C-alpha positions as CSV (number, residue, x, y, z in Angstrom):
1,M,0.0,0.0,0.0
2,K,1.1,3.5,-0.8
3,S,1.2,6.2,1.9
4,A,-0.9,9.3,1.7
5,Y,2.3,11.2,0.9
6,E,3.1,9.0,-2.1
7,L,-0.4,9.3,-3.4
8,A,-0.3,13.1,-3.1
9,M,3.0,13.2,-4.9
10,E,1.6,11.1,-7.7
11,R,-1.4,13.4,-8.1
12,L,0.9,16.4,-8.1
13,Q,3.1,14.8,-10.8
14,A,0.1,14.0,-12.9
15,S,-1.2,17.6,-12.6
16,D,2.1,19.1,-13.8
17,P,4.3,16.5,-15.6
18,D,6.8,19.2,-16.6
19,S,7.6,20.0,-12.9
20,A,10.0,17.1,-12.6
21,T,12.0,17.8,-15.7
22,P,15.6,18.6,-14.8
23,L,16.9,22.1,-15.5
24,T,19.7,22.8,-17.8
25,P,22.8,24.7,-16.5
26,E,21.6,27.8,-18.5
27,Q,18.1,27.6,-16.8
28,K,19.7,27.2,-13.4
29,A,21.9,30.2,-14.1
30,A,18.8,32.3,-15.2
31,L,17.0,31.4,-12.0
32,A,20.1,32.2,-9.9
33,E,20.4,35.6,-11.6
34,I,16.8,36.3,-10.6
35,D,17.6,35.4,-7.0
36,R,20.7,37.7,-7.1
37,I,18.7,40.6,-8.5
38,Y,16.0,40.3,-5.9
39,Q,18.4,39.8,-3.0
40,G,19.9,43.1,-4.1
41,K,16.5,44.8,-4.1
42,I,15.7,43.5,-0.6
43,A,19.1,44.7,0.7
44,E,18.6,48.1,-0.8
45,R,15.2,48.6,0.9
46,E,16.6,47.2,4.2
47,I,19.5,49.6,4.2
48,F,17.2,52.6,3.4
49,L,14.5,51.7,5.9
50,K,16.9,50.7,8.7
51,Q,18.6,54.1,8.4
52,Q,15.1,55.7,8.9
53,L,14.3,53.3,11.7
54,D,17.6,54.0,13.5
55,A,16.9,57.8,13.3
56,T,13.4,57.3,14.5
57,L,14.4,55.1,17.4
58,A,17.1,57.7,18.4
59,A,14.4,60.3,18.6
60,S,12.3,57.9,20.7
61,N,9.4,58.1,18.2
62,W,8.1,54.6,18.9
63,E,4.9,54.9,16.9
64,E,6.8,55.9,13.7
65,A,9.3,53.2,14.4
66,G,6.5,50.6,14.4
67,K,5.2,52.0,11.1
68,I,8.7,51.7,9.5
69,K,9.1,48.1,10.8
70,K,5.7,47.2,9.2
71,Q,6.7,48.9,6.0
72,L,10.0,47.0,5.9
73,A,8.2,43.7,6.4
74,A,5.6,44.5,3.7
75,E,8.2,45.6,1.2
76,K,10.3,42.4,1.8
77,A,7.1,40.3,1.3
78,R,6.2,42.3,-1.9
79,I,9.7,41.9,-3.4
80,A,9.7,38.1,-2.5
81,E,6.4,37.7,-4.3
82,E,7.8,39.6,-7.3
83,K,10.8,37.3,-7.3
84,D,8.6,34.2,-7.2
85,N,6.4,35.5,-10.0
86,E,9.4,36.2,-12.1
87,K,10.8,32.7,-11.5
88,Q,7.5,31.1,-12.3
89,R,7.3,33.1,-15.6
90,L,10.8,32.0,-16.5
91,R,10.0,28.4,-15.6
92,R,6.9,28.5,-17.9
93,S,9.1,29.8,-20.7
94,F,11.4,26.7,-20.2
95,S,8.5,24.3,-20.9
96,P,7.8,23.8,-24.6
97,G,4.2,24.2,-25.6
98,R,3.3,26.2,-22.5
99,S,2.8,29.9,-22.2
């Protein structure tokens, strides 16, 4: 008998047979480049907002510091989502016959 995990993996494989195709070195490099670009974007926003946060904390403005922390978390999540969307778009372009 197969476990629930094995059955779920079979269903997943059946729903997207291209997902298990190995990537070429060029495809891996393209995906790594996307990771590098978006890591840079996140670092840029962290540096900018952490400077603002430090200044706000030095001025003991706790309410504004909380807003900046929320903004930083939201921007990191937004950039991570953009990265995932870009990688998905690129993966779809790898698969022949799919758009």
